[in-house]
C-alpha positions as a Markdown table, in Angstrom:
| # | Residue | x | y | z |
|---|---|---|---|---|
| 1 | Met | -45.9 | -14.1 | 11.1 |
| 2 | Leu | -47.2 | -17.2 | 13.0 |
| 3 | Leu | -45.1 | -19.4 | 10.8 |
| 4 | Ala | -42.0 | -17.5 | 11.7 |
| 5 | Ile | -42.7 | -17.7 | 15.4 |
| 6 | Phe | -43.3 | -21.4 | 15.1 |
| 7 | Arg | -40.0 | -21.9 | 13.4 |
| 8 | Ile | -38.2 | -20.0 | 16.1 |
| 9 | Phe | -39.7 | -22.1 | 18.9 |
| 10 | Phe | -39.1 | -25.2 | 17.0 |
| 11 | Val | -35.4 | -24.4 | 16.7 |
| 12 | Leu | -35.2 | -23.4 | 20.4 |
| 13 | Phe | -36.7 | -26.7 | 21.4 |
| 14 | Phe | -34.0 | -28.8 | 19.7 |
| 15 | Leu | -31.2 | -26.4 | 20.8 |
| 16 | Asn | -32.3 | -26.8 | 24.4 |
| 17 | Ile | -32.0 | -30.6 | 24.0 |
| 18 | Leu | -28.5 | -30.3 | 22.6 |
| 19 | Thr | -27.5 | -27.9 | 25.4 |
| 20 | Val | -28.8 | -30.4 | 28.1 |
| 21 | Tyr | -26.9 | -33.2 | 26.4 |
| 22 | Gly | -23.7 | -31.2 | 26.2 |
| 23 | Gln | -23.8 | -30.4 | 29.9 |
| 24 | Val | -23.5 | -33.9 | 31.3 |
| 25 | Pro | -22.3 | -33.9 | 34.9 |
| 26 | Asp | -18.8 | -35.1 | 35.5 |
| 27 | Asn | -19.4 | -37.2 | 38.6 |
| 28 | Val | -21.5 | -39.9 | 37.0 |
| 29 | Ala | -21.9 | -43.2 | 39.0 |
| 30 | Ser | -22.3 | -46.7 | 37.5 |
| 31 | Val | -22.9 | -50.2 | 38.8 |
| 32 | Glu | -20.8 | -53.2 | 37.7 |
| 33 | Leu | -21.4 | -56.9 | 38.4 |
| 34 | Ser | -18.8 | -59.5 | 38.3 |
| 35 | Ala | -19.1 | -62.7 | 36.3 |
| 36 | Ser | -22.4 | -64.5 | 36.6 |
| 37 | Thr | -21.1 | -68.0 | 36.4 |
| 38 | Phe | -18.4 | -69.0 | 38.9 |
| 39 | Pro | -17.3 | -71.8 | 41.3 |
| 40 | Ile | -18.5 | -71.6 | 44.9 |
| 41 | Glu | -14.9 | -70.8 | 46.1 |
| 42 | Arg | -15.0 | -67.5 | 44.2 |
| 43 | Pro | -16.9 | -64.6 | 45.6 |
| 44 | Phe | -19.5 | -62.5 | 43.7 |
| 45 | Thr | -19.1 | -58.7 | 43.7 |
| 46 | Ile | -21.1 | -55.6 | 43.0 |
| 47 | Ser | -19.0 | -52.5 | 42.4 |
| 48 | Val | -20.1 | -48.9 | 42.3 |
| 49 | Val | -17.8 | -46.6 | 40.3 |
| 50 | Ile | -18.0 | -42.9 | 41.1 |
| 51 | Ser | -16.1 | -40.5 | 38.9 |
| 52 | Asn | -14.6 | -37.3 | 40.3 |
| 53 | Ser | -15.5 | -38.0 | 43.9 |
| 54 | Glu | -13.3 | -37.8 | 47.0 |
| 55 | Asn | -15.9 | -38.0 | 49.7 |
| 56 | Arg | -16.6 | -41.4 | 51.3 |
| 57 | Val | -20.0 | -42.6 | 50.4 |
| 58 | Thr | -22.1 | -45.1 | 52.3 |
| 59 | Ile | -24.0 | -47.4 | 49.9 |
| 60 | Pro | -26.8 | -49.7 | 51.0 |
| 61 | Phe | -25.9 | -52.7 | 48.8 |
| 62 | Pro | -28.8 | -55.2 | 48.3 |
| 63 | Asp | -29.0 | -58.6 | 49.9 |
| 64 | Ile | -28.9 | -61.6 | 47.6 |
| 65 | Pro | -30.8 | -64.8 | 48.7 |
| 66 | Gly | -28.3 | -67.6 | 49.2 |
| 67 | Phe | -25.4 | -65.3 | 49.8 |
| 68 | Val | -23.8 | -63.6 | 52.7 |
| 69 | Lys | -21.9 | -60.2 | 52.7 |
| 70 | Thr | -18.3 | -60.7 | 53.6 |
| 71 | Gly | -16.7 | -57.3 | 53.2 |
| 72 | Ile | -16.5 | -54.0 | 51.4 |
| 73 | Thr | -13.5 | -52.8 | 49.5 |
| 74 | Thr | -12.9 | -49.1 | 48.8 |
| 75 | Ser | -10.3 | -47.8 | 46.4 |
| 76 | Met | -9.5 | -44.3 | 45.2 |
| 77 | Ser | -7.2 | -43.5 | 42.3 |
| 78 | Pro | -6.4 | -40.1 | 40.9 |
| 79 | Ser | -6.2 | -39.5 | 37.1 |
| 80 | Glu | -5.5 | -36.5 | 35.0 |
| 81 | Val | -8.1 | -35.6 | 32.3 |
| 82 | Asn | -7.7 | -32.5 | 30.2 |
| 83 | Gly | -5.2 | -31.1 | 32.6 |
| 84 | Lys | -7.4 | -31.6 | 35.7 |
| 85 | Thr | -6.8 | -34.1 | 38.4 |
| 86 | Ile | -9.9 | -36.3 | 39.0 |
| 87 | Thr | -10.3 | -38.8 | 41.8 |
| 88 | Asn | -12.2 | -41.9 | 40.9 |
| 89 | Gln | -13.7 | -44.0 | 43.7 |
| 90 | Ile | -14.7 | -47.7 | 43.5 |
| 91 | Ile | -16.7 | -49.2 | 46.3 |
| 92 | Thr | -17.1 | -53.0 | 46.0 |
| 93 | Gln | -19.4 | -55.3 | 48.1 |
| 94 | Thr | -18.3 | -58.9 | 48.2 |
| 95 | Tyr | -20.8 | -61.8 | 48.5 |
| 96 | Gln | -20.1 | -65.4 | 49.3 |
| 97 | Ala | -22.4 | -68.2 | 48.2 |
| 98 | Leu | -23.6 | -70.6 | 50.8 |
| 99 | Ala | -24.3 | -73.5 | 48.4 |
| 100 | Pro | -24.1 | -74.3 | 44.7 |
| 101 | Gly | -27.2 | -73.6 | 42.5 |
| 102 | Arg | -28.9 | -70.9 | 40.5 |
| 103 | Phe | -29.7 | -67.6 | 42.2 |
| 104 | Arg | -31.3 | -64.4 | 41.0 |
| 105 | Val | -30.2 | -60.9 | 41.8 |
| 106 | Pro | -33.4 | -58.9 | 41.4 |
| 107 | Pro | -33.3 | -55.4 | 39.8 |
| 108 | Phe | -32.2 | -52.8 | 42.3 |
| 109 | Ser | -31.5 | -49.0 | 42.5 |
| 110 | Leu | -28.9 | -47.1 | 44.6 |
| 111 | Glu | -29.0 | -43.5 | 45.5 |
| 112 | Ile | -25.6 | -41.8 | 45.4 |
| 113 | Asn | -25.0 | -38.1 | 46.0 |
| 114 | Gly | -28.6 | -37.4 | 45.1 |
| 115 | Glu | -28.4 | -39.4 | 41.9 |
| 116 | Thr | -30.3 | -42.7 | 41.4 |
| 117 | Ile | -28.5 | -45.5 | 39.4 |
| 118 | His | -30.2 | -48.7 | 38.4 |
| 119 | Ser | -29.1 | -52.2 | 37.7 |
| 120 | Ala | -31.1 | -54.8 | 35.8 |
| 121 | Gly | -29.9 | -57.6 | 38.2 |
| 122 | Ala | -28.6 | -61.0 | 37.0 |
| 123 | Val | -29.0 | -64.7 | 37.2 |
| 124 | Leu | -26.1 | -66.3 | 39.1 |
| 125 | Val | -24.9 | -69.8 | 38.5 |
| 126 | Val | -22.8 | -71.1 | 41.4 |
| 127 | Gln | -20.9 | -74.2 | 40.4 |
| 128 | Pro | -20.0 | -76.9 | 43.0 |
| 129 | Ser | -16.5 | -77.1 | 44.3 |
| 130 | Ala | -14.2 | -79.7 | 42.8 |
| 131 | Lys | -12.7 | -80.4 | 46.2 |
| 132 | Ser | -15.8 | -80.6 | 48.3 |
| 133 | Ser | -19.6 | -80.4 | 47.7 |
| 134 | Ala | -20.5 | -79.6 | 51.3 |
| 135 | Pro | -22.2 | -76.2 | 51.7 |
| 136 | Leu | -20.5 | -73.4 | 53.5 |
| 137 | Asn | -21.6 | -72.7 | 57.1 |
| 138 | Thr | -21.0 | -69.2 | 58.2 |
| 139 | Ser | -23.9 | -68.8 | 60.6 |
| 140 | Leu | -22.1 | -69.9 | 63.8 |
| 141 | Ala | -19.6 | -67.8 | 65.7 |
| 142 | Thr | -18.1 | -67.7 | 69.2 |
| 143 | Val | -18.6 | -64.5 | 71.3 |
| 144 | Asn | -16.4 | -64.0 | 74.4 |
| 145 | Thr | -18.8 | -62.9 | 77.1 |
| 146 | Thr | -19.6 | -63.8 | 80.7 |
| 147 | Ser | -23.2 | -62.8 | 80.5 |
| 148 | Ser | -25.8 | -65.6 | 81.1 |
| 149 | Asp | -28.8 | -63.4 | 80.3 |
| 150 | Ala | -31.2 | -64.4 | 77.6 |
| 151 | Ala | -30.9 | -60.8 | 76.2 |
| 152 | Phe | -28.0 | -58.4 | 76.7 |
| 153 | Leu | -26.0 | -55.6 | 75.2 |
| 154 | Asp | -22.3 | -56.2 | 74.7 |
| 155 | Ile | -19.2 | -54.2 | 73.7 |
| 156 | Arg | -16.2 | -56.3 | 72.6 |
| 157 | Thr | -12.8 | -55.4 | 71.1 |
| 158 | Ser | -10.5 | -57.5 | 68.9 |
| 159 | Arg | -7.6 | -57.1 | 71.3 |
| 160 | Ala | -7.0 | -56.5 | 75.0 |
| 161 | Ser | -4.0 | -54.3 | 74.3 |
| 162 | Val | -2.5 | -52.7 | 71.1 |
| 163 | Tyr | 0.5 | -50.7 | 70.1 |
| 164 | Thr | 0.1 | -47.0 | 69.2 |
| 165 | Gly | -1.1 | -47.0 | 65.6 |
| 166 | Glu | -2.2 | -50.6 | 65.6 |
| 167 | Gly | -5.8 | -51.4 | 64.6 |
| 168 | Leu | -8.4 | -52.0 | 67.3 |
| 169 | Ala | -11.9 | -53.3 | 66.2 |
| 170 | Leu | -14.8 | -52.2 | 68.4 |
| 171 | Thr | -18.2 | -53.8 | 68.0 |
| 172 | Leu | -21.4 | -53.1 | 69.8 |
| 173 | Ser | -24.0 | -55.9 | 69.6 |
| 174 | Phe | -27.3 | -56.9 | 71.1 |
| 175 | Phe | -27.8 | -60.6 | 71.7 |
| 176 | Val | -31.1 | -62.4 | 72.1 |
| 177 | Ala | -31.4 | -66.0 | 73.0 |
| 178 | Asp | -33.6 | -68.2 | 70.8 |
| 179 | Asn | -35.7 | -69.2 | 73.8 |
| 180 | Tyr | -36.2 | -65.5 | 74.9 |
| 181 | Pro | -39.9 | -65.4 | 75.8 |
| 182 | Tyr | -40.5 | -61.7 | 74.9 |
| 183 | Val | -41.0 | -59.8 | 71.7 |
| 184 | Leu | -38.6 | -56.9 | 71.5 |
| 185 | Asp | -39.4 | -53.7 | 69.6 |
| 186 | Phe | -36.3 | -52.0 | 68.0 |
| 187 | Lys | -38.1 | -48.9 | 66.7 |
| 188 | Gly | -36.2 | -45.7 | 67.3 |
| 189 | Leu | -33.0 | -47.5 | 68.1 |
| 190 | Asp | -31.0 | -45.6 | 65.5 |
| 191 | Lys | -31.1 | -42.4 | 67.5 |
| 192 | Gln | -29.9 | -44.1 | 70.6 |
| 193 | Val | -27.0 | -45.8 | 68.6 |
| 194 | Gln | -25.9 | -42.4 | 67.3 |
| 195 | Ala | -25.6 | -41.0 | 70.8 |
| 196 | Ile | -23.9 | -44.2 | 72.0 |
| 197 | Ser | -21.3 | -44.1 | 69.2 |
| 198 | Lys | -20.2 | -40.7 | 70.3 |
| 199 | Lys | -19.5 | -42.0 | 73.8 |
| 200 | Ile | -17.6 | -45.1 | 72.9 |
| 201 | Arg | -15.4 | -43.6 | 70.1 |
| 202 | Pro | -11.8 | -43.5 | 71.4 |
| 203 | Ala | -10.4 | -40.0 | 71.5 |
| 204 | Asn | -7.3 | -39.1 | 69.4 |
| 205 | Ser | -7.7 | -42.0 | 67.1 |
| 206 | Trp | -8.0 | -42.5 | 63.3 |
| 207 | Glu | -11.3 | -44.3 | 62.4 |
| 208 | Glu | -12.1 | -46.6 | 59.6 |
| 209 | Ser | -15.9 | -47.0 | 59.9 |
| 210 | Gln | -18.0 | -49.9 | 58.8 |
| 211 | Pro | -21.5 | -48.5 | 58.5 |
| 212 | Ile | -24.4 | -50.7 | 59.4 |
| 213 | Thr | -27.4 | -49.9 | 57.2 |
| 214 | Glu | -29.8 | -52.4 | 58.7 |
| 215 | Leu | -30.4 | -54.5 | 61.8 |
| 216 | Lys | -30.1 | -58.0 | 60.7 |
| 217 | Pro | -30.0 | -60.9 | 63.2 |
| 218 | Val | -27.2 | -63.4 | 62.7 |
| 219 | Pro | -27.3 | -66.8 | 64.4 |
| 220 | Val | -24.3 | -67.3 | 66.8 |
| 221 | Leu | -23.3 | -69.8 | 69.4 |
| 222 | Ile | -22.2 | -68.7 | 72.9 |
| 223 | Lys | -21.1 | -71.4 | 75.4 |
| 224 | Gly | -23.3 | -73.9 | 73.6 |
| 225 | Lys | -26.4 | -71.7 | 73.7 |
| 226 | Lys | -28.0 | -70.4 | 70.5 |
| 227 | Tyr | -28.4 | -66.6 | 70.2 |
| 228 | Arg | -29.1 | -64.1 | 67.5 |
| 229 | Glu | -26.6 | -61.3 | 67.2 |
| 230 | Ile | -27.8 | -57.8 | 66.0 |
| 231 | Gln | -24.8 | -55.6 | 65.4 |
| 232 | Leu | -25.5 | -51.9 | 66.2 |
| 233 | Phe | -22.0 | -50.4 | 65.7 |
| 234 | Gln | -18.7 | -51.6 | 64.3 |
| 235 | Ser | -15.6 | -49.6 | 63.5 |
| 236 | Ile | -11.8 | -50.0 | 63.6 |
| 237 | Phe | -9.7 | -47.4 | 65.4 |
| 238 | Phe | -6.0 | -46.7 | 65.2 |
| 239 | Pro | -4.9 | -45.0 | 68.5 |
| 240 | Leu | -2.5 | -42.0 | 67.8 |
| 241 | Ser | -1.2 | -41.8 | 71.4 |
| 242 | Asn | -0.2 | -44.3 | 74.1 |
| 243 | Gln | -3.0 | -43.4 | 76.5 |
| 244 | Ser | -5.3 | -46.3 | 77.5 |
| 245 | Val | -8.7 | -46.4 | 75.8 |
| 246 | Gln | -11.6 | -46.2 | 78.2 |
| 247 | Ile | -14.9 | -47.5 | 76.9 |
| 248 | Pro | -17.7 | -46.5 | 79.2 |
| 249 | Ser | -20.8 | -48.5 | 80.0 |
| 250 | Val | -23.7 | -47.6 | 77.6 |
| 251 | Ala | -27.3 | -48.6 | 77.6 |
| 252 | Val | -30.2 | -48.9 | 75.2 |
| 253 | Gln | -33.9 | -48.8 | 76.1 |
| 254 | Leu | -36.3 | -51.1 | 74.3 |
| 255 | Thr | -39.9 | -52.0 | 74.6 |
| 256 | Arg | -41.0 | -55.6 | 74.9 |
| 257 | Thr | -44.3 | -57.3 | 75.0 |
| 258 | Arg | -44.9 | -59.5 | 78.1 |
| 259 | Pro | -47.3 | -62.4 | 77.3 |
| 260 | Val | -50.3 | -62.8 | 79.6 |
| 261 | Ile | -52.4 | -65.9 | 79.6 |
| 262 | Gly | -56.1 | -64.9 | 79.2 |
| 263 | Pro | -57.5 | -61.4 | 79.5 |
| 264 | Pro | -56.3 | -58.7 | 79.6 |
| 265 | Ser | -54.1 | -58.7 | 76.5 |
| 266 | Ala | -50.3 | -58.7 | 76.4 |
| 267 | Gln | -48.6 | -55.8 | 78.3 |
| 268 | Val | -45.9 | -53.5 | 76.9 |
| 269 | Glu | -43.1 | -52.5 | 79.1 |
| 270 | Arg | -39.8 | -50.6 | 78.7 |
| 271 | Val | -36.5 | -52.3 | 79.5 |
| 272 | Leu | -33.0 | -51.0 | 79.9 |
| 273 | Phe | -30.0 | -53.1 | 78.7 |
| 274 | Ala | -26.6 | -51.9 | 79.7 |
| 275 | Ser | -23.1 | -53.0 | 78.7 |
| 276 | Lys | -20.0 | -53.4 | 80.8 |
| 277 | Pro | -17.1 | -50.8 | 80.6 |
| 278 | Leu | -13.8 | -51.8 | 79.0 |
| 279 | Thr | -10.2 | -50.7 | 79.2 |
| 280 | Ile | -7.8 | -51.3 | 76.4 |
| 281 | Lys | -4.1 | -50.8 | 77.1 |
| 282 | Val | -2.2 | -48.9 | 74.4 |
| 283 | Lys | 1.5 | -49.6 | 74.4 |
| 284 | Ala | 4.1 | -47.1 | 73.3 |
| 285 | Leu | 6.3 | -48.1 | 70.3 |
| 286 | Pro | 10.0 | -48.9 | 71.1 |
| 287 | Asn | 12.6 | -46.2 | 70.8 |
| 288 | His | 13.5 | -45.3 | 67.2 |
| 289 | Pro | 14.4 | -42.1 | 65.4 |
| 290 | Leu | 11.2 | -42.3 | 63.4 |
| 291 | Arg | 8.9 | -43.4 | 66.3 |
| 292 | Gly | 5.5 | -41.7 | 65.8 |
| 293 | Arg | 6.1 | -41.2 | 62.1 |
| 294 | Val | 6.0 | -44.7 | 60.8 |
| 295 | Ser | 3.1 | -47.0 | 59.9 |
| 296 | Val | 2.1 | -49.9 | 62.2 |
| 297 | Gly | 1.0 | -53.2 | 60.8 |
| 298 | Ser | 2.1 | -56.2 | 58.8 |
| 299 | Phe | 3.2 | -55.3 | 55.3 |
| 300 | Arg | 5.1 | -56.6 | 52.3 |
| 301 | Leu | 6.5 | -55.0 | 49.2 |
| 302 | Glu | 5.3 | -55.7 | 45.6 |
| 303 | Glu | 7.2 | -53.8 | 42.9 |
| 304 | Glu | 7.2 | -53.6 | 39.2 |
| 305 | Leu | 9.6 | -52.0 | 36.7 |
| 306 | Glu | 8.2 | -51.1 | 33.3 |
| 307 | Arg | 11.1 | -52.3 | 31.2 |
| 308 | Gln | 14.8 | -52.8 | 31.2 |
| 309 | Gly | 17.5 | -51.7 | 28.7 |
| 310 | Ile | 16.7 | -48.0 | 28.6 |
| 311 | Arg | 19.1 | -45.3 | 27.6 |
| 312 | Thr | 20.3 | -42.4 | 29.7 |
| 313 | Gly | 17.8 | -39.5 | 29.6 |
| 314 | Gln | 14.8 | -41.9 | 29.0 |
| 315 | Ser | 12.2 | -42.3 | 31.6 |
| 316 | Val | 10.8 | -45.5 | 33.0 |
| 317 | Arg | 7.9 | -46.2 | 35.3 |
| 318 | Tyr | 8.6 | -47.9 | 38.7 |
| 319 | Val | 5.7 | -49.1 | 40.9 |
| 320 | Phe | 6.3 | -49.4 | 44.6 |
| 321 | Thr | 3.2 | -51.1 | 46.2 |
| 322 | Ile | 2.8 | -51.7 | 50.0 |
| 323 | Thr | 0.2 | -54.3 | 50.8 |
| 324 | Gly | -0.9 | -55.9 | 54.0 |
| 325 | Glu | -2.9 | -55.2 | 57.2 |
| 326 | Gly | -2.9 | -51.8 | 58.9 |
| 327 | Asn | -3.9 | -48.2 | 58.4 |
| 328 | Ile | -3.6 | -48.3 | 54.6 |
| 329 | Ala | -5.1 | -44.8 | 54.0 |
| 330 | Thr | -2.3 | -43.0 | 56.0 |
| 331 | Ile | 0.7 | -44.9 | 54.6 |
| 332 | Pro | 3.4 | -42.3 | 53.6 |
| 333 | Ala | 5.4 | -42.6 | 50.5 |
| 334 | Pro | 8.8 | -44.4 | 50.7 |
| 335 | Ala | 11.7 | -42.4 | 51.7 |
| 336 | Leu | 14.2 | -41.4 | 49.0 |
| 337 | Val | 17.8 | -42.3 | 49.8 |
| 338 | Ser | 20.1 | -40.1 | 47.8 |
| 339 | Glu | 23.4 | -41.9 | 47.9 |
| 340 | Asn | 24.5 | -40.6 | 44.5 |
| 341 | Asn | 23.2 | -38.8 | 41.4 |
| 342 | Glu | 22.4 | -41.9 | 39.3 |
| 343 | Leu | 18.7 | -41.1 | 38.9 |
| 344 | Asp | 16.2 | -38.3 | 38.7 |
| 345 | Ile | 13.1 | -39.3 | 40.6 |
| 346 | Phe | 9.8 | -37.5 | 40.0 |
| 347 | Pro | 7.0 | -37.2 | 42.7 |
| 348 | Pro | 4.8 | -40.4 | 42.6 |
| 349 | Glu | 1.2 | -40.9 | 41.7 |
| 350 | Glu | -0.7 | -42.5 | 44.6 |
| 351 | Lys | -3.7 | -44.7 | 44.8 |
| 352 | His | -5.0 | -47.1 | 47.5 |
| 353 | Ala | -7.6 | -49.8 | 48.0 |
| 354 | Ile | -9.0 | -50.7 | 51.4 |
| 355 | Ser | -10.9 | -53.9 | 52.4 |
| 356 | His | -13.0 | -54.4 | 55.5 |
| 357 | Phe | -13.0 | -58.1 | 56.6 |
| 358 | Gly | -14.4 | -58.6 | 60.1 |
| 359 | Asn | -11.9 | -57.1 | 62.6 |
| 360 | Gln | -9.2 | -56.4 | 60.0 |
| 361 | Ile | -8.4 | -53.5 | 57.6 |
| 362 | Thr | -6.3 | -54.8 | 54.7 |
| 363 | Gly | -5.4 | -53.3 | 51.4 |
| 364 | Arg | -2.7 | -51.9 | 49.3 |
| 365 | Lys | -1.2 | -48.5 | 48.5 |
| 366 | Thr | 0.6 | -47.9 | 45.2 |
| 367 | Phe | 3.2 | -45.3 | 44.4 |
| 368 | Ser | 4.0 | -44.9 | 40.7 |
| 369 | Tyr | 7.3 | -43.1 | 40.0 |
| 370 | Phe | 8.9 | -41.9 | 36.8 |
| 371 | Ile | 12.7 | -42.2 | 37.1 |
| 372 | Val | 15.3 | -41.0 | 34.6 |
| 373 | Pro | 18.8 | -42.5 | 34.7 |
| 374 | Arg | 21.8 | -40.2 | 34.3 |
| 375 | Gln | 24.5 | -42.7 | 33.5 |
| 376 | Asn | 24.9 | -46.2 | 32.0 |
| 377 | Gly | 25.3 | -49.3 | 34.0 |
| 378 | Gln | 23.2 | -51.3 | 36.5 |
| 379 | Val | 21.3 | -49.3 | 39.1 |
| 380 | Ser | 20.1 | -50.9 | 42.3 |
| 381 | Leu | 16.9 | -49.2 | 43.3 |
| 382 | Ala | 17.5 | -50.3 | 46.9 |
| 383 | Asn | 20.0 | -47.5 | 47.1 |
| 384 | His | 17.2 | -45.0 | 46.3 |
| 385 | Phe | 14.0 | -46.2 | 48.0 |
| 386 | Gln | 13.2 | -47.5 | 51.5 |
| 387 | Trp | 10.1 | -47.8 | 53.6 |
| 388 | Ile | 10.3 | -48.3 | 57.4 |
| 389 | Tyr | 7.4 | -49.6 | 59.5 |
| 390 | Phe | 6.7 | -51.2 | 62.9 |
| 391 | Asp | 5.4 | -54.8 | 62.9 |
| 392 | Pro | 3.3 | -55.5 | 66.0 |
| 393 | Lys | 3.5 | -59.2 | 65.5 |
| 394 | Thr | 7.2 | -59.3 | 65.8 |
| 395 | Ala | 7.4 | -56.1 | 68.0 |
| 396 | Arg | 10.2 | -54.7 | 66.0 |
| 397 | Tyr | 10.9 | -52.2 | 63.2 |
| 398 | Asp | 11.4 | -53.5 | 59.7 |
| 399 | Thr | 12.3 | -51.9 | 56.3 |
| 400 | Leu | 11.0 | -52.7 | 52.8 |
| 401 | Arg | 13.7 | -52.2 | 50.2 |
| 402 | Pro | 13.4 | -52.8 | 46.4 |
| 403 | Lys | 15.0 | -55.9 | 44.9 |
| 404 | Val | 14.8 | -54.6 | 41.3 |
| 405 | Arg | 17.9 | -53.5 | 39.4 |
| 406 | Leu | 17.6 | -51.2 | 36.4 |
| 407 | Gln | 19.9 | -51.9 | 33.5 |
| 408 | Val | 20.8 | -48.7 | 31.6 |
| 409 | Gly | 22.4 | -48.8 | 28.2 |
| 410 | Ser | 22.1 | -52.6 | 27.6 |
| 411 | Lys | 22.7 | -53.6 | 24.0 |
| 412 | Asn | 20.8 | -56.9 | 24.2 |
| 413 | Thr | 17.5 | -55.6 | 25.5 |
| 414 | Gln | 15.1 | -53.5 | 23.5 |
| 415 | Asp | 12.7 | -50.9 | 24.7 |
| 416 | Gly | 9.7 | -53.2 | 24.2 |
| 417 | Ser | 11.0 | -55.9 | 26.6 |
| 418 | Gln | 8.8 | -57.5 | 29.2 |
| 419 | Pro | 8.3 | -55.6 | 32.5 |
| 420 | Val | 10.2 | -56.8 | 35.6 |
| 421 | Ile | 7.8 | -57.8 | 38.4 |
| 422 | Leu | 8.9 | -58.7 | 41.9 |
| 423 | Ser | 6.9 | -59.4 | 45.0 |
| 424 | Asp | 7.7 | -60.7 | 48.5 |
| 425 | Ala | 4.7 | -63.0 | 48.0 |
| 426 | Ala | 5.9 | -64.0 | 44.5 |
| 427 | Ser | 2.8 | -62.5 | 42.9 |
| 428 | Val | 1.4 | -59.2 | 41.9 |
| 429 | Ser | -2.3 | -58.5 | 41.5 |
| 430 | Ser | -3.8 | -57.3 | 38.3 |
| 431 | Glu | -4.4 | -53.9 | 39.8 |
| 432 | Thr | -0.7 | -53.2 | 40.1 |
| 433 | Ala | 0.0 | -54.8 | 36.7 |
| 434 | Gln | -2.4 | -52.4 | 35.0 |
| 435 | Val | -0.6 | -49.4 | 36.4 |
| 436 | Ala | 2.4 | -49.8 | 34.2 |
| 437 | Ser | 2.4 | -48.7 | 30.6 |
| 438 | Thr | 3.8 | -51.0 | 28.1 |
| 439 | Asp | 5.4 | -49.3 | 25.2 |
| 440 | Arg | 6.2 | -45.7 | 25.7 |
| 441 | Ser | 8.5 | -43.5 | 27.7 |
| 442 | Phe | 7.3 | -40.6 | 29.6 |
| 443 | Tyr | 9.4 | -38.3 | 27.4 |
| 444 | Ala | 9.0 | -40.2 | 24.2 |
| 445 | Gly | 8.3 | -37.9 | 21.2 |
| 446 | Ile | 8.0 | -34.8 | 23.5 |
| 447 | Thr | 9.9 | -32.7 | 21.0 |
| 448 | Ala | 7.4 | -33.5 | 18.2 |
| 449 | Met | 4.3 | -32.8 | 20.3 |
| 450 | Asp | 2.3 | -29.6 | 19.8 |
| 451 | Ser | 1.3 | -28.3 | 23.1 |
| 452 | Thr | -1.2 | -25.9 | 21.5 |
| 453 | Arg | -3.4 | -28.8 | 20.3 |
| 454 | Gln | -5.8 | -30.0 | 23.0 |
| 455 | Pro | -8.3 | -32.9 | 22.7 |
| 456 | Ile | -11.9 | -31.9 | 22.1 |
| 457 | Arg | -14.7 | -33.7 | 23.9 |
| 458 | Ile | -18.0 | -34.3 | 22.1 |
| 459 | Ser | -20.1 | -32.8 | 24.9 |
| 460 | Val | -18.0 | -29.6 | 24.9 |
| 461 | Leu | -18.2 | -29.3 | 21.1 |
| 462 | Ile | -22.0 | -29.7 | 21.1 |
| 463 | Arg | -22.3 | -27.2 | 24.0 |
| 464 | Ala | -20.3 | -24.7 | 22.0 |
| 465 | Ile | -22.2 | -25.2 | 18.8 |
| 466 | Ala | -25.5 | -24.8 | 20.7 |
| 467 | Asn | -24.4 | -21.6 | 22.4 |
| 468 | Val | -23.3 | -20.1 | 19.1 |
| 469 | Leu | -26.6 | -21.0 | 17.4 |
| 470 | Ile | -28.6 | -19.5 | 20.3 |
| 471 | Val | -26.7 | -16.3 | 20.1 |
| 472 | Ile | -27.2 | -16.1 | 16.3 |
| 473 | Met | -30.9 | -16.7 | 16.7 |
| 474 | Leu | -31.3 | -14.1 | 19.4 |
| 475 | Val | -29.5 | -11.6 | 17.2 |
| 476 | Gly | -31.8 | -12.5 | 14.3 |
| 477 | Met | -34.9 | -12.0 | 16.5 |
| 478 | Val | -33.7 | -8.6 | 17.6 |
| 479 | Phe | -33.0 | -7.7 | 13.9 |
| 480 | Val | -36.5 | -8.8 | 12.9 |
| 481 | Phe | -38.1 | -6.9 | 15.7 |
| 482 | Phe | -36.4 | -3.6 | 14.9 |
| 483 | Lys | -37.1 | -4.1 | 11.2 |
| 484 | Lys | -40.8 | -4.7 | 11.9 |
| 485 | Gln | -40.8 | -1.5 | 14.0 |
| 486 | His | -39.2 | 0.4 | 11.2 |
| 487 | Thr | -41.5 | -0.8 | 8.5 |
| 488 | Gly | -44.5 | -0.2 | 10.7 |
| 489 | Arg | -43.8 | 3.4 | 10.7 |
């Protein structure tokens, strides 16, 4: 009897392991490091890949000795797995080396959505530049302020006036002169900053935040005087109406230690630092039928056609990528111009990547279409797609139109021909190039496919086998129990 019970628990133990293995969570995060050997001109990056996640995540990326953080890039791309749409999120921190040499990234851990992921770190080899061996100097900056105090709180914006929908960077910083004679205590400042951020956020605006995870002094130069800047809040806003933005005066309260010569010891006192109010004028966009519905910024078009020489009824992938500076996340899809019935155009797959660099929001938004021609001949895609936007630099509306022409029914071009790539900048990044498939039509072989056959994942298979074995074992235990009861009588 004891041997039978031991066998049962032994089997349950291993089935429990199989069940846990089969129930692996879908939103697993991972850390990826870029190449460890690179020239000083090329940045080093740490990327966090989060599967099946649509919520924006704030990640405290580690500091690397000998490097400065230069910006964070966030990209989100939907993909379809087993009939379900999954949004993958990639958050990348960019680092710039200050000088050539060997540097070590120590092992670090990041906590994301309650899950801790680990990285073993790396040894970085930064090669000297072929053009210049002088080290980079990114520690000095110029701050426009009229304050002559040795310590002060300052709110500054990237522009004195903007158009409706144009990006406006807002930065709250505390400045301390190198010769400031007091020792300041910044404990408890985070609660004050949270209350201040609610007051200075412009109403009726789209916000692209740049979270500050630590108070890190950065040397700056103001009117020839050396200061240390501690950024408390930084964000970029896109006003949605033409009402002027009013930034009120805000204040922080800190404690400082006043040095005293001789007894008694140094004295602690509380000091209030206040900023000056600001007014930013928001200009209305010029009259236009689409005013208020178009994006505002400086953009260009990058496009890619999967291949030429297709036949009528075959599908081909066309990629329409808008890249530049502006509110990338809210960019709408290009308008479809239906001049004739040359093409069937299916709804696009969208993905975008956003980069924060100082006072700018740059990035790209990609729209991947499947189009099916209905007749032979050369089809100009400019007759079917257009994207209108307002450029604040030129103060006028502009339109992005495709330059690609699709050849349908060509005898000299095979289905496996090279893709056609066009860009206003004469180049397309690898992200866009990877979007296009290379050898198959969307409808290729559809008549020969069996829709009843679905791919089987290993984890799902193990989970099913484990559940079946558990049920069989439970039935067996019940059978043994009742048999024992029957024989006992």
